[in-house]
N, C-alpha and C positions, 0 to 999 in steps of 0.2 A: 162178866166178872163173878167168879165163884161158881160157875156153872160149866156144863160140858154139852157137847153137841147132841148126845144121844141118850142122856140119862132118862130112864123111864118115868121118873117123877117130874120132869121138867120138859125140855125140848123134845125128848123122845115121845112124850105124851102129845105134844102139839103136832108133831109129825104124823102120828097115828090119827089124830083128830082130823087133820087136813085130808089125809087119804080116805077117811070114811066119808067126809063131806063132799069130795069130788071124785067121781068115778074115773078109773083109768088114769090117774095122775101119778107122775113120778115126782117124788119129793127127796131132795138131797139136803141133809143137815150137815153143814160144814164144820169140820174140826180145824181149829187154828193151831192145834198141836201137831207134833210129828206123826201121831197116830190118833185113833178115835178112842183110846182108853180114857176113862173118866179122869184119872189122875193127871195124865199128860195134857189133856185138853183144858182142864181147869187151871193147871199151872200156866198154860200159855195165855190165859186171860189176865194174868198179872205180870208175867215176865217174858221179855222177848222184844222183837222189833215189829211194829205194826206194818212197816213197809215190806219187810220180808214175808209176813203173813199174807198180806194182800197179793204179793207176787205169786205165792204158792197157790192161793185161791184162783187167781187168773189162769194159772197153768192147769189146775184141776178142771175148771170149767171148759177150757179149750179141748180137754181130752175126755170129756164125759159125753158119750154118744147121744144119750137121751136129751141133752140140752141144746143140741146144735140148731134146732129150729127156733130157739129162743126160749125165754123163761121169765117168770115173775119172781121177785126177791122180797124177802122179809128180813130185816135186821133188828134184832132185839137188843136194846140198850146200846152199849158201845159197838155192838155188831151193826148198828144203823149207819154210823159214819164210816165203818170199815167197808160195808157193802157199797156205800156211795163212792168210796175210793176205787173199788173194783169197777164201778160204772165209768168213772172219769178216766181211769188209766187203761182199761182193757176193752171197752165197748167196741172199738174199731178193729180189734184183732181177734176177739173171741166171739162166742155166741151173744146174741143181742138180748139185753135186759129190756123188757117192755114196761113193767110196772115195778116201782120200788116203794115198799112200805117200811117205815122206820118207827119202831115202838120205843118211845122214851130215849131217843138218841141224844147225843151231845154234839150237835152240828157246829155250834159255836164254842165248843169246849166246856170245861168246868173251871170254876174259880175258887172253890172251897170244898171242904169235906162235907159229907151228908149231915143233914140237920141244920146247917148254917145257910138256910135257904134265902134269907133276906140279904140282898147285896149290900145294903147300908149298915147291916149288923146292929139294927136298933131294937132287936128283940132281947129283953132281959129274961133270964140271967145269962143267956148265951153270948151276949155281945163281946165281953173280953176274950172269951175262948175263941170265938169265930174270927175276931180281929187278929189275934195272935196266929191262929192256924193259917189264915190266908197269907200272911207275910212269911211264915215259915215255909209253906209250900211254894210261894213265889220265889224264894231264895233257893230251895232245894231242887225244884223240878227241872231247872236248867243246868244243873251240874253235869259234867260229862258222862259219868257212869249211869246216873239216874235217868237222864234223857235218852240214853241208848238202850236201857234194859228194863225200865219200868213202864208198862203199857199205859197206865193212866197219866204219866208225865207227858206222854206224847200227844195228848190232847188237853193238857192243862194250859189255860190261857189267863195269865195274870193281867187284869186290866190296868194295873199300876206299873207294869213293867213290859209294855208292849214291844219295846225295842229289843229286849232280851228274848221275848217270845218269838219274834220274827227271826232273830238271829240264830237261836239255838234249838228251837223245836223243829224236828225234821219231818213231822207228819202233817199236823193240822194246817199250818200256814200254806203248805203246798196244795192240799186238796181244796182249800178255800180260796186259792189263787190270790193270796194276800201279798205275795212277794213281788218284787219289782218286775221280774220277767214272768209275766202271766202267760199261762198255757192256753193257747187257742184250741188245742186238742181237747183239753178238759172241758172247755165250754161247749165245743161241738158235740162231744159225747153226752154231756148233760142235756143239751137241746134235743137229742134223739130219743129221750125218754118219753114214753106215751103218758105216764101218770106218775106223780110223786105224791105219796100219802104220808103226812107227818103227824104222828100221834103223840100227844102230850098227856101225861098223867096229872089229873087235877090236883091230887094231894102229894105230888112228888117232892120229897125233900132230899132225895139222893142226887139228882141232877141239880147242880147249883150254878146259875139259876135255871129253874125248870123250863123257862122260855127258850133255852138253847135247843130244845126238841123241836121248836118251830123256827129255828134260825134267829131267835132273839139273842141279845147280848147286853151285858152290863158294861158300860164304857168307862167306869170309874166314877161317874157322877150320876147317871140315871140309867134305868132299864130301857133298852130300845126294843121295839117290836121288829119283826123281820123287815117290814117296809122301811123302817127308819135307819137300818144299818147301811154302812158304806158298801158292804158286800152286795146288798140288794140294789141300792140306788145306782151304783156304777156297774152292776150286773157282771161281777167278776167271774162267776161260774155259770151264768145263764139262768139263775133262779128267777130273776125278774121277768125274763122272756117267757119262761115256763108258766109263771104265775099269771102274767097278763094274757097268755093264750089259754087260760082256764084249765091248766093241767096240774095244778097243785091243790090238794085238799088238806085242810087243817082240821084234825079231829081231836077232841078231848075224850079221854077214857077216865071214868070215875075211879077213885081210889089212889093208893100210893104206887110208887115205882114198880112196874112189872107185876102188879097184882091184878091181872085181868081175868075175867071169867071166860070159859070156853063159849058160853052162850053169846056174850058180848062180842067175842072174837069172830064167831061165825056170822052174826048178823051185821057187823060193822066192817069186817075185813074180807072174810072168805066170799060171802055172797055178792057184795057189790063190786069187788075188784078182781076176783079170781074165777068165780063160777062161769061168768059169761065168756071170758077169754079162753077158758079151758074148753068150753063147748065149741067155740069158734075154731079153735086149733084142731079139734077132732074132725071137724068138717073139712079142714084143709089138708089133713094128713091121714094116711091109711095105716100108719104104724103107731106104736105106743109112744106118746109124746111126753115131753117134760114141761111142766108149768110152774112149779114152785120151788124156790130155793130158800133155805133159812140159814141165818148166821147167829150164833149165840153170843152173848156178852161175856 
């Protein structure tokens, strides 16, 4: 949100850093816009259809030669749940995603504007403002034009209007398998993942609640950890299976939302999750291989 795939001051720098850290690696930084221009890609982070964006990404991956032997993915902020949608919807038809890292994603959605981080709104002087904003957003996010055209509305989850959320939100309830007709395909594709790495920012006040980055959820009464949610306990998407098979890592990154240092990124993400798999892939293939895919928020 507010960023583009290839800006030299943001994800372009991250892409270059990954390429420097890993020899002979192919890095694709995805544009969710119609092209990779900064203006169009930034616009697409606010306006459009997430479902249409995910479909375009699936097509892009299927037609990218360097990715056909498989890849690892990093999703930054809202790019995290978007890349998870790619995994669930396209793993069986496109190249295989081996590892998914999400940095400050909103897997259980957002329920309020930034800074209103306390779900019970007991922090003064923000309490009246946060209370009002939550209800305004809950009313507006599910209106026909808003839910179809505003990206953030497509993962807005109002804990006080869950029936409306399930009925009108066309993206998040689907990839979280919250609807009555649950997709066995989504669950099977999620099961195929070798490693899921969920990064939460310790001082995050942008993602509300920040525990959404770890699949936590505020149910209208209390904050639930990942293990306490119905999504986990009933294993709607296969998260519990993956977790119990020790393929889910929960990491805390110091600082506010998306304010990570490249040193931390290298030591905690690149080296433990990508360096070994890249080296192994080079042993298995004699041609230039693809290993890392990034998605901007």
